[in-house]
C-alpha positions in Angstrom: -5.8 -3.7 -19.7 -2.2 -2.5 -19.2 0.0 -5.2 -17.6 3.4 -6.6 -17.9 5.2 -9.7 -16.9 8.5 -10.3 -15.2 9.4 -13.8 -14.3 6.3 -15.7 -13.2 4.6 -12.4 -12.1 2.0 -10.4 -14.0 1.4 -6.8 -12.8 -1.6 -4.7 -13.7 -0.9 -0.9 -13.7 -2.5 2.4 -14.8 -1.0 5.6 -16.0 -2.6 9.1 -16.1 -1.3 12.6 -16.9 2.0 13.9 -18.0 5.0 15.5 -16.5 7.5 14.2 -13.9 6.6 10.7 -12.9 4.9 10.0 -9.6 4.7 6.3 -8.5 1.6 5.8 -6.4 1.6 2.9 -3.8 -2.0 2.5 -2.6 -3.5 1.7 0.8 -5.3 -1.6 1.4 -2.8 -3.8 3.2 -2.0 -6.9 1.2 -4.9 -5.9 -1.1 -3.2 -2.7 -2.3 -4.7 -1.9 -5.6 -5.1 1.1 -8.0 -8.9 1.2 -7.1 -8.1 1.9 -3.4 -7.0 5.5 -4.3 -10.7 6.4 -4.9 -11.4 6.0 -1.1 -8.1 7.1 0.3 -7.8 10.2 2.5 -6.3 11.9 -0.5 -7.2 10.7 -3.9 -3.9 11.1 -5.7 -5.5 10.7 -9.2 -7.9 13.6 -8.7 -5.3 15.9 -6.9 -2.2 15.2 -8.9 -3.5 14.0 -12.3 -3.0 17.4 -14.0 0.5 17.9 -12.7 2.4 14.6 -12.9 2.6 11.4 -14.9 0.9 9.1 -12.4 1.8 5.5 -12.3 -0.1 3.1 -10.0 -0.3 -0.7 -9.8 -2.1 -3.6 -8.2 0.4 -5.2 -5.9 1.3 -8.9 -6.4 -1.7 -11.2 -5.6 -4.0 -8.2 -5.2 -6.6 -7.1 -7.7 -5.5 -7.9 -11.2 -1.8 -8.8 -10.4 -0.5 -12.3 -9.5 2.7 -14.2 -8.9 4.5 -16.3 -6.4 6.2 -14.7 -3.4 9.9 -15.4 -2.6 9.6 -17.3 0.6 13.0 -16.1 1.7 12.2 -12.4 1.1 8.5 -11.8 0.5 8.7 -8.1 1.1 11.5 -7.9 -1.5 9.1 -9.5 -4.1 6.9 -6.4 -3.9 9.9 -4.0 -4.2 11.1 -6.1 -7.2 7.7 -5.6 -8.9 7.7 -1.9 -8.3 11.2 -1.4 -9.6 10.4 -3.7 -12.6 7.4 -1.6 -13.4 9.5 1.6 -13.5 12.0 -0.2 -15.7 9.3 -1.5 -18.0 8.0 2.1 -18.4 11.5 3.6 -19.0 11.3 5.7 -15.8 14.8 6.4 -14.5 13.7 8.9 -11.8 10.4 9.7 -10.1 8.7 10.8 -6.9 7.0 8.1 -4.9 3.9 8.5 -2.7 2.6 5.8 -0.4 -0.6 5.6 1.7 -1.0 3.2 4.5 1.0 0.0 3.5 2.2 2.1 0.6 4.4 4.0 3.0 6.2 0.8 3.9 6.6 -0.1 0.2 8.0 3.4 -0.4 10.5 3.1 2.4 11.7 -0.3 1.1 12.2 1.3 -2.4 14.1 4.2 -0.9 16.4 1.8 0.9 17.1 -0.3 -2.2 17.4 2.5 -4.8 17.7 5.9 -3.1 19.1 7.7 -6.2 16.1 6.8 -8.3 13.6 8.8 -6.2 13.6 12.6 -6.1 11.1 12.8 -3.2 8.8 10.7 -1.1 5.5 11.5 0.4 4.3 9.1 3.1 0.6 9.6 3.9 
């Protein structure tokens, strides 16, 4: 099971394909997990798996990921996890795609690190 730790947080993630990286931020509200893509309006794994290096994760405290939230900036905790995953995988630049709550996650990432993302798709 691919996972990494940063601080007191453990993040589960999956990768598929090759090519330019595409960070996938799944629907599901606060239960945003890799598995949610299977029932999304557009299953990014089946549509983009042959064209990109897909990277998806279970968000903190959803699915197979866990960790405490920063009470002063809980939303920032999620962005920290997402950026830490990119760093862990050695990804300097990528596209980002968000579905449902994933759109809000993507917008936060764009505000924090706009130069890291080549394009964003908000579904």
